[in-house]
Structures are given as structure tokens and as C-alpha cells.
C-alpha positions in Angstrom: -60.4 54.2 -185.2 -59.0 53.6 -188.7 -55.8 55.3 -187.7 -55.4 52.9 -184.7 -56.1 49.9 -187.0 -53.7 51.2 -189.6 -51.0 51.6 -186.9 -51.7 48.1 -185.6 -51.4 46.6 -189.1 -48.1 48.5 -189.7 -46.8 47.2 -186.4 -47.7 43.6 -187.4 -46.0 44.1 -190.8 -42.9 45.5 -189.1 -42.9 42.5 -186.8 -43.0 40.1 -189.7 -40.1 41.9 -191.4 -38.1 41.8 -188.2 -38.9 38.1 -187.7 -37.7 37.4 -191.3 -34.6 39.5 -190.7 -33.8 37.6 -187.5 -34.3 34.3 -189.2 -31.9 35.3 -192.0 -29.5 36.6 -189.4 -29.5 33.4 -187.4 -29.0 31.4 -190.6 -25.9 33.5 -191.5 -24.7 33.2 -187.9 -25.0 29.4 -187.9 -23.4 29.3 -191.4 -20.4 31.3 -190.0 -20.1 28.9 -187.0 -20.2 25.9 -189.4 -17.6 27.5 -191.6 -15.4 28.1 -188.5 -15.8 24.5 -187.5 -14.9 23.2 -191.0 -11.9 25.5 -191.1 -10.8 24.2 -187.7 -11.3 20.6 -188.8 -9.4 21.2 -192.0 -6.5 22.7 -189.9 -6.6 19.6 -187.7 -6.6 17.4 -190.8 -3.5 19.3 -192.1 -1.7 18.9 -188.8 -2.7 15.2 -188.8 -1.2 14.7 -192.3 2.1 16.3 -191.1 
């Protein structure tokens, strides 16, 4: 029984780590998207100035 409990706790801990990693991954993903949008808008602004 303790082995099963230990495995369950380990699974829970791994799940938390995976969740945190996914959260950070989505943050970086959205940051990249925002950076792409900003670069596109700056390109548009440059074209507009010309």
C-alpha cells in the first residue's frame, strides 16, 4: 500500500511540474506571437512612413 501511495504522490508531483512547464511554454508562445505582431506592425509603420 505505501508503494501505491508513493507512486500516486509522484504522479501528482509530475503532473504539477508538467502543468507549470505547459504554463511557461504557453507564456513564451504568446510572447513570440506578440513579438511577431509588433514586428509586423513596425514593418507596416516603416512602409507607411515611406
